[in-house]
C-alpha positions as CSV (number, residue, x, y, z in Angstrom):
1,M,-31.4,-20.2,44.1
2,S,-29.6,-17.0,44.4
3,T,-29.5,-14.3,41.7
4,A,-25.8,-14.9,41.0
5,E,-26.4,-18.6,40.5
6,Y,-29.3,-17.9,38.2
7,V,-27.3,-15.5,36.0
8,Q,-24.4,-18.0,35.8
9,G,-26.7,-20.8,34.7
10,L,-28.3,-18.5,32.1
11,R,-24.8,-17.6,30.7
12,K,-24.0,-21.3,30.3
13,K,-27.2,-21.9,28.4
14,I,-26.6,-19.0,26.1
15,R,-23.0,-20.2,25.3
16,A,-24.4,-23.7,24.5
17,I,-26.7,-22.4,21.8
18,P,-25.3,-23.5,18.4
19,L,-24.8,-20.7,15.9
20,P,-24.3,-22.3,12.5
21,G,-24.2,-19.1,10.5
22,V,-21.3,-17.5,12.4
23,K,-18.5,-19.4,10.6
24,A,-20.1,-18.8,7.3
25,M,-20.4,-15.1,7.9
26,A,-16.7,-14.9,8.9
27,K,-15.7,-16.4,5.5
28,Q,-17.7,-13.9,3.5
29,S,-16.3,-10.8,1.9
30,P,-16.1,-7.5,3.8
31,V,-19.5,-6.0,4.6
32,K,-20.6,-3.5,2.0
33,G,-20.4,0.1,3.1
34,I,-17.8,-0.6,5.9
35,K,-14.4,0.7,4.8
36,G,-11.1,-0.5,6.2
37,G,-12.2,-4.0,7.1
38,H,-9.0,-5.5,5.7
39,A,-5.7,-4.5,4.2
40,S,-5.5,-5.3,0.5
41,D,-2.4,-5.7,-1.6
42,I,-3.7,-3.6,-4.5
43,V,-6.2,-0.8,-4.2
44,V,-7.4,1.3,-7.2
45,E,-9.1,4.5,-6.2
46,I,-11.5,5.9,-8.8
47,S,-12.6,9.5,-8.2
48,G,-15.2,11.5,-10.1
49,Q,-18.6,13.2,-9.8
50,D,-21.3,10.9,-11.3
51,T,-22.2,7.9,-9.3
52,D,-23.3,5.8,-12.3
53,E,-20.1,6.5,-14.2
54,L,-18.0,5.6,-11.1
55,S,-20.0,2.3,-10.8
56,R,-19.3,1.6,-14.5
57,L,-15.6,2.3,-14.2
58,A,-15.4,0.3,-11.0
59,G,-17.0,-2.7,-12.8
60,R,-14.5,-2.5,-15.7
61,T,-11.6,-2.2,-13.3
62,A,-12.7,-5.2,-11.4
63,D,-12.9,-7.1,-14.7
64,V,-9.3,-6.1,-15.5
65,M,-8.2,-7.3,-12.1
66,R,-10.0,-10.6,-12.6
67,D,-8.1,-11.1,-15.9
68,T,-4.8,-10.3,-14.3
69,Q,-2.8,-13.4,-13.3
70,G,-2.2,-13.7,-9.6
71,L,-4.9,-11.4,-8.3
72,T,-7.7,-12.8,-6.2
73,N,-10.5,-11.6,-3.8
74,I,-11.6,-8.8,-6.0
75,Y,-13.8,-6.4,-4.0
76,V,-15.7,-3.2,-5.1
77,S,-16.6,-0.8,-2.3
78,M,-19.6,0.7,-4.1
79,N,-22.8,-1.2,-3.5
80,L,-25.9,0.1,-5.4
81,S,-28.4,-1.9,-3.4
82,R,-30.0,0.6,-1.0
83,P,-33.7,1.2,-1.9
84,E,-34.6,4.8,-2.3
85,Y,-37.0,7.2,-4.1
86,Q,-35.8,9.6,-6.8
87,V,-37.7,12.7,-7.7
88,R,-37.5,13.4,-11.4
89,I,-38.7,16.9,-12.1
90,D,-40.5,17.9,-15.3
91,R,-38.8,21.2,-15.9
92,T,-41.4,22.4,-18.4
93,K,-44.4,21.8,-16.1
94,A,-42.4,23.3,-13.2
95,A,-41.7,26.5,-15.2
96,E,-45.3,26.8,-16.2
97,M,-46.4,26.5,-12.6
98,G,-43.8,29.2,-11.5
99,L,-41.4,26.8,-9.7
100,S,-37.7,26.3,-10.2
101,V,-35.7,23.2,-9.6
102,A,-33.9,24.8,-6.7
103,E,-37.2,25.8,-5.0
104,I,-38.6,22.3,-5.3
105,A,-35.4,20.8,-3.9
106,N,-35.4,23.3,-0.9
107,S,-39.1,22.6,-0.2
108,L,-38.6,18.8,-0.2
109,Q,-35.5,19.2,2.0
110,T,-37.6,21.3,4.5
111,L,-40.5,18.8,4.5
112,I,-38.5,15.6,4.7
113,T,-35.3,16.4,6.7
114,G,-36.7,19.6,8.4
115,T,-35.4,23.0,9.1
116,V,-34.5,24.8,12.4
117,P,-36.5,28.1,12.5
118,T,-35.8,28.7,16.2
119,R,-34.3,27.3,19.4
120,Y,-35.7,26.5,22.8
121,R,-33.8,27.8,25.7
122,E,-33.7,25.9,29.0
123,K,-31.5,27.6,31.6
124,S,-28.1,28.0,29.9
125,E,-28.8,25.3,27.2
126,Y,-30.3,25.8,23.7
127,V,-32.2,23.0,22.0
128,D,-33.0,23.2,18.2
129,I,-36.6,23.0,17.2
130,R,-36.9,21.2,13.9
131,V,-40.1,21.4,11.8
132,L,-40.7,18.6,9.4
133,V,-43.4,16.2,8.2
134,P,-43.8,13.2,10.6
135,E,-42.0,10.1,9.4
136,I,-45.2,8.0,9.9
137,R,-46.8,10.1,7.1
138,L,-44.0,9.3,4.6
139,D,-44.5,5.5,4.5
140,S,-45.1,5.1,0.7
141,R,-44.3,6.6,-2.7
142,E,-47.8,8.1,-2.9
143,A,-47.3,9.9,0.4
144,V,-44.1,11.5,-1.0
145,A,-45.8,12.5,-4.3
146,D,-48.6,14.2,-2.3
147,L,-46.2,16.6,-0.5
148,P,-47.3,20.2,-0.9
149,L,-45.3,22.9,-2.8
150,R,-46.0,26.6,-2.6
151,T,-45.5,28.8,-5.7
152,E,-44.4,32.4,-5.8
153,R,-48.1,33.5,-6.2
154,G,-49.0,31.6,-3.1
155,D,-50.8,28.7,-4.8
156,I,-50.4,25.2,-3.3
157,L,-49.4,22.4,-5.6
158,R,-48.6,18.7,-5.1
159,L,-45.2,17.2,-6.0
160,R,-47.0,14.8,-8.4
161,D,-48.1,17.9,-10.5
162,V,-44.5,18.8,-11.5
163,A,-42.4,15.6,-10.9
164,R,-42.5,11.8,-10.7
165,V,-41.4,9.8,-7.7
166,V,-39.6,6.7,-8.9
167,P,-38.5,3.8,-6.7
168,T,-34.9,2.9,-7.5
169,K,-31.7,1.8,-5.8
170,G,-28.7,3.9,-4.8
171,P,-25.3,3.5,-3.1
172,V,-25.1,2.3,0.5
173,E,-22.5,5.0,1.2
174,I,-20.8,7.7,-0.8
175,I,-17.1,8.1,0.0
176,R,-15.5,11.5,-0.8
177,E,-12.0,12.7,-0.9
178,D,-11.1,16.3,-1.8
179,Q,-14.8,17.0,-2.5
180,A,-14.9,14.3,-5.2
181,K,-16.8,11.0,-5.0
182,Q,-14.5,7.9,-4.8
183,V,-14.9,4.2,-5.4
184,T,-12.2,1.7,-4.5
185,V,-11.5,-1.6,-6.2
186,E,-9.3,-3.9,-4.1
187,A,-7.5,-7.2,-4.7
188,D,-5.1,-9.5,-3.0
189,M,-2.0,-11.1,-4.4
190,S,-1.8,-14.9,-4.5
191,G,1.7,-15.0,-6.0
192,K,5.0,-13.1,-5.2
193,D,5.3,-10.7,-8.2
194,L,3.3,-7.9,-6.7
195,A,5.2,-5.2,-8.7
196,G,4.5,-7.1,-11.9
197,A,0.8,-7.4,-11.2
198,V,0.6,-3.6,-10.4
199,S,2.4,-2.8,-13.7
200,R,0.0,-5.0,-15.7
201,V,-3.1,-3.4,-14.0
202,R,-1.6,0.1,-14.7
203,S,-1.1,-0.6,-18.4
204,S,-4.6,-2.0,-18.8
205,L,-6.2,1.0,-17.0
206,A,-4.2,3.4,-19.1
207,D,-5.9,2.0,-22.2
208,M,-9.4,2.2,-20.7
209,D,-11.7,4.9,-22.1
210,R,-13.0,7.2,-19.4
211,P,-14.6,10.7,-19.4
212,A,-12.6,13.8,-18.5
213,G,-12.5,14.4,-14.8
214,Y,-12.2,10.8,-13.7
215,E,-8.9,9.7,-12.2
216,F,-7.3,6.4,-11.2
217,N,-4.9,6.3,-8.2
218,F,-3.2,3.3,-6.7
219,G,-3.0,2.5,-3.0
220,G,-2.8,-0.5,-0.6
221,R,0.3,-2.5,0.2
222,A,1.7,-2.1,-3.3
223,E,1.8,1.7,-3.0
224,L,3.4,1.5,0.4
225,M,6.0,-0.9,-0.9
226,S,6.7,1.4,-3.8
227,E,7.2,4.4,-1.5
228,M,9.3,2.3,0.8
229,K,11.5,1.1,-2.1
230,D,12.1,4.7,-3.3
231,T,13.1,5.7,0.3
232,V,15.4,2.7,0.7
233,L,17.0,3.3,-2.7
234,A,17.8,6.9,-1.8
235,V,19.4,5.6,1.4
236,L,21.4,3.2,-0.7
237,V,22.7,6.0,-2.9
238,F,23.6,8.1,0.1
239,A,25.4,5.2,1.8
240,L,27.6,4.6,-1.3
241,F,28.3,8.3,-1.6
242,F,29.3,8.8,2.1
243,S,31.3,5.5,2.0
244,F,33.3,6.8,-0.9
245,I,34.0,10.2,0.9
246,I,35.0,8.5,4.2
247,L,37.3,6.0,2.4
248,T,38.9,8.8,0.4
249,V,39.7,10.7,3.6
250,Q,41.0,7.6,5.3
251,F,43.3,6.3,2.5
252,N,44.1,9.8,1.1
253,S,43.6,8.3,-2.3
254,L,40.8,8.0,-4.9
255,K,42.0,4.6,-6.3
256,L,41.5,2.5,-3.2
257,P,38.0,3.7,-2.4
258,A,37.0,3.3,-6.1
259,M,38.6,-0.2,-6.0
260,I,36.6,-1.2,-2.9
261,L,33.3,0.1,-4.1
262,G,34.0,-1.3,-7.5
263,C,33.9,-4.8,-6.0
264,V,30.3,-4.2,-4.7
265,P,28.6,-5.1,-8.1
266,V,30.5,-8.4,-8.1
267,C,29.2,-9.2,-4.7
268,L,25.7,-8.2,-5.7
269,S,25.9,-10.5,-8.7
270,G,25.8,-13.5,-6.2
271,A,22.7,-12.0,-4.6
272,M,21.0,-11.6,-8.0
273,Y,21.8,-15.1,-9.0
274,L,20.4,-16.5,-5.8
275,L,17.2,-14.4,-6.1
276,F,16.8,-15.6,-9.7
277,W,17.4,-19.2,-8.7
278,S,14.9,-19.0,-5.8
279,G,12.2,-17.2,-7.8
280,M,12.2,-14.1,-5.6
281,V,11.2,-10.6,-7.0
282,L,12.9,-7.3,-6.4
283,G,11.5,-5.1,-3.7
284,A,12.2,-2.8,-0.8
285,T,13.5,-5.6,1.4
286,V,15.9,-6.7,-1.3
287,I,17.6,-3.2,-1.2
288,I,18.0,-3.7,2.6
289,G,19.8,-6.9,1.9
290,M,22.0,-5.1,-0.6
291,L,22.9,-2.6,2.2
292,V,24.1,-5.4,4.4
293,V,26.3,-6.7,1.6
294,I,27.7,-3.3,0.8
295,A,28.5,-2.7,4.5
296,V,30.3,-6.0,4.8
297,T,32.2,-5.5,1.6
298,V,33.4,-2.0,2.6
299,N,34.4,-3.2,6.1
300,D,36.4,-6.2,4.8
301,G,38.1,-4.1,2.1
302,V,39.2,-1.5,4.7
303,L,40.5,-4.2,7.1
304,L,42.4,-6.0,4.3
305,L,44.1,-3.0,2.8
306,T,44.9,-1.5,6.2
307,Y,46.4,-4.7,7.4
308,A,48.4,-5.0,4.1
309,K,49.8,-1.5,4.6
310,E,50.8,-2.4,8.2
311,I,52.6,-5.5,7.0
312,Q,54.4,-3.6,4.3
313,E,55.6,-0.9,6.6
314,E,56.7,-3.3,9.4
315,Q,58.3,-6.1,7.4
316,G,59.4,-4.1,4.4
317,L,57.7,-6.4,1.9
318,G,56.4,-5.5,-1.5
319,K,52.8,-4.7,-2.1
320,C,52.1,-8.1,-3.7
321,E,53.7,-10.1,-0.9
322,S,52.0,-7.9,1.8
323,V,48.5,-8.1,0.5
324,V,48.8,-11.9,-0.1
325,Q,50.0,-12.4,3.5
326,A,47.2,-10.1,4.7
327,A,44.6,-12.2,2.8
328,K,46.0,-15.4,4.3
329,I,45.8,-14.0,7.8
330,R,42.2,-12.6,7.2
331,L,41.0,-15.9,5.7
332,R,39.9,-17.6,9.0
333,P,38.2,-14.6,10.7
334,R,36.5,-13.6,7.3
335,V,35.1,-17.1,6.8
336,M,34.0,-17.5,10.4
337,T,32.1,-14.2,10.6
338,T,30.5,-14.5,7.1
339,I,29.4,-18.1,7.6
340,T,27.8,-17.3,11.0
341,T,26.0,-14.3,9.5
342,M,24.7,-16.4,6.6
343,I,23.5,-19.1,9.1
344,G,21.7,-16.3,11.0
345,F,19.8,-15.3,7.9
346,L,19.0,-18.9,7.0
347,P,15.7,-19.2,9.0
348,L,14.4,-16.0,7.3
349,A,15.5,-17.3,3.9
350,L,13.6,-20.6,4.4
351,N,10.5,-18.7,5.8
352,L,10.4,-20.8,8.8
353,G,8.6,-18.4,11.1
354,E,5.3,-16.4,11.0
355,G,5.5,-13.2,9.0
356,G,8.8,-14.1,7.4
357,A,7.5,-13.9,3.8
358,M,8.1,-10.2,3.6
359,L,11.8,-10.5,4.9
360,Q,12.6,-13.6,2.9
361,P,13.9,-11.7,-0.2
362,M,16.2,-9.6,2.1
363,A,17.7,-12.8,3.7
364,V,18.2,-14.5,0.3
365,T,19.9,-11.3,-1.0
366,A,22.2,-11.2,2.0
367,I,23.1,-14.8,1.8
368,G,23.9,-14.7,-1.9
369,G,25.9,-11.5,-1.6
370,L,27.9,-12.6,1.5
371,G,28.8,-15.9,-0.2
372,M,30.2,-14.0,-3.2
373,E,31.8,-11.5,-0.9
374,I,34.1,-14.1,0.7
375,L,35.7,-14.8,-2.7
376,V,35.8,-11.1,-3.6
377,A,37.5,-10.1,-0.3
378,L,40.1,-12.9,-0.4
379,F,40.9,-13.1,-4.1
380,L,39.5,-10.3,-6.3
381,M,40.3,-7.4,-4.0
382,P,44.0,-8.4,-3.5
383,C,44.4,-8.7,-7.2
384,L,42.9,-5.3,-7.9
385,Y,45.0,-3.8,-5.1
386,V,48.2,-5.1,-6.8
387,L,47.1,-3.9,-10.2
388,T,46.0,-0.5,-9.2
389,T,48.9,0.3,-6.8
390,R,51.9,-1.3,-8.6
391,Q,54.9,0.9,-8.8
392,R,56.3,2.1,-12.1
393,A,59.6,0.5,-13.1
394,E,62.6,2.8,-12.9
395,P,64.4,3.7,-16.2
C-alpha cells in the first residue's frame, strides 16, 4: 500500500467516527469570554469600575429583560467562574513590618510575572531576559503564601506574615472601553415590536438604583435601527423641502405645490391603515416606503396639472373641464403603473423570500400608500385644483 492510499483510508476512518456532542455544542449559548459570536437585537452595555458591582447590575438587567415580553436568549458576557488566588493584605501588620501595599504588589508582580532587568544581544537582535519564580514552584496556595518580601531595612519576610492568600473565582475576561470596565447583557426579539421592547427596557433601567459612575448604554440591532431611522427621517424632511422648492419654481406659484404636497398625508393614511391591519410596527424601512409614496404622489400631481394646463391653453376650456379631461386621460396609465408597482412589492409584503422580514414593513407601506394614491391623483387632486385656482367672478 502506498503512502497516499494509507492517508486516504485514514481520512475515511476519521470521518466515520460519530461525534454525538457536536450538535449539542452547536445549540448551546455563545462561549463565555468570546465576544462577538452573534449579533443580538438588544445589547445593554454597563460600564463602571468595580467588577462585583458590574456583575450585580448585569444580573438585575438580565432579570429585567427576562420579565420583558418578547425578549428571549438572554446572555450576560461576564462569567465569574475562573479560579484564581486573591491576596488580601493586612494593612496594620504590613505597616508594622515596614511594608506598603504598593511595595507588596510590586514584589508579587516581579516574582510571579517577572521583570526585564536587561536584554541579551545576538547580532542585531535584542532578546528580553525576564527574571521570575519558576512556574513549577507556584503550584499551590501555600507556595504563593511562602513568597519572600524584602523590607526597607533589608529583612526578609513571607507573604503569609502580612497577607492571606484566598482561593476564589474571578471573571474569565475583563472588557474595557474608554478605560472603564464593561459588561454587556444581550437579548433577541421573538416578536416584531423591537422599538417597544427597547422602550420598556429603558424605562425599567431608568428606575433601577445604581451607584454613581455606572452607566447604561444601548447597542445591537435596535441601536442601529434607531440611528438609521433618524437618518432616513432627515432624508424625508429634506425630500419634502426640495420638492416644494422645485414645484414652486416650475409652476411659479405657491398654491399648486402646497396642494400637491397637501395630498401626501391622505396617501400616507392608506399606508398607516394597512400597517395597522397587518400588525406591522413603525421603523426605518417604513420611512423608505413613505418616500416611495411621496415620490409617486408628486410625480402624478405634476403630470396631471401640467397636462390640464396644456389642455386649457390648446382647447380654451375652463379649469374645471380641463382638469376633468386630464384626469380621464391619465386614468389608464395611472392605474397600469400603480398596479404593476404594487404587484412588484407583493412578494416582499408577503415575506416569501429569505431575509424579507426586514423589508416587509416597507412593502406594506408602499402598497397601502399607492392604493390610496390612485384615488387621490384621480379624484381629490382635481377637486383641490378647481377649488384653489378658481377665478373670481367679475362684478
